[in-house]
N, C-alpha and C positions, 0 to 999 in steps of 0.2 A: 504494500500500500504506500502511496506517495504522500509524504507529509509536507510538501511544499506549500500547501494551502494555509498551514498554521504557522508559517514563518512570520516573524514580527514585521517585516517590511514588505510583505506580499500585498499587492493592491486589494485583493479580495478580503484579506484579514483586516486591513485598515478600513475598508468600506463597511464590513460587518461591525467593527467597533464603533464607527461613526453612526450607523443606524441604531445600534443598541443605546448609545448615549442620547440620541435624539428621542428615542422611545422612552427612556428612563426619565427624561426631563419634564415630561408632562403628567398630568393626573389621569388622562384618558388613554393609558397605555394599552389596555385591552382592545379598544376601538382601533388604535393605530396598528396593532398587530394583526387584527382581523383584516383591515384594509390592505396591509402589506402582503398578507397571505393571499388575498383574492387578486391582488395585482400580479403577484408572481404566478399564480395559477392561470390567469388570463394571458399573460405573456407566454407561458409554456404552451397553452392551447393554440395561440396564434402562430408560434414558431413551428409547432407540429403540423398545423394546417398548411402553412407555407411550404414546408418541406415536402409534404405529400403532393401538393400542387406542382412543385418543381419536378418531383420524380415522375409524375404523370406526364408533364410536358416533355421531359427528356425521353420518356418511353415512346411518346408519340413521334418524336423526331428521329428515333433510331431507324424505322423502316424507310425513311426518306433519304438516308445517307447510303450511297452505293457500296462503299467499302467497309462498312462497320460490322 
């Protein structure tokens, strides 16, 4: 398992610390976490949909190429 994500100067670690500090500074932390979770889930769904669309588009182009 790669532990590069937990290194102190990794951008992902710094972003996670930043988000946690922002969430901890307010009183409505639960609402912010719910919003962040739904935002991440919506982003994941969008990326998966785009990936499937691009794969379908690429599969449609394969028969059009003569030497593929």
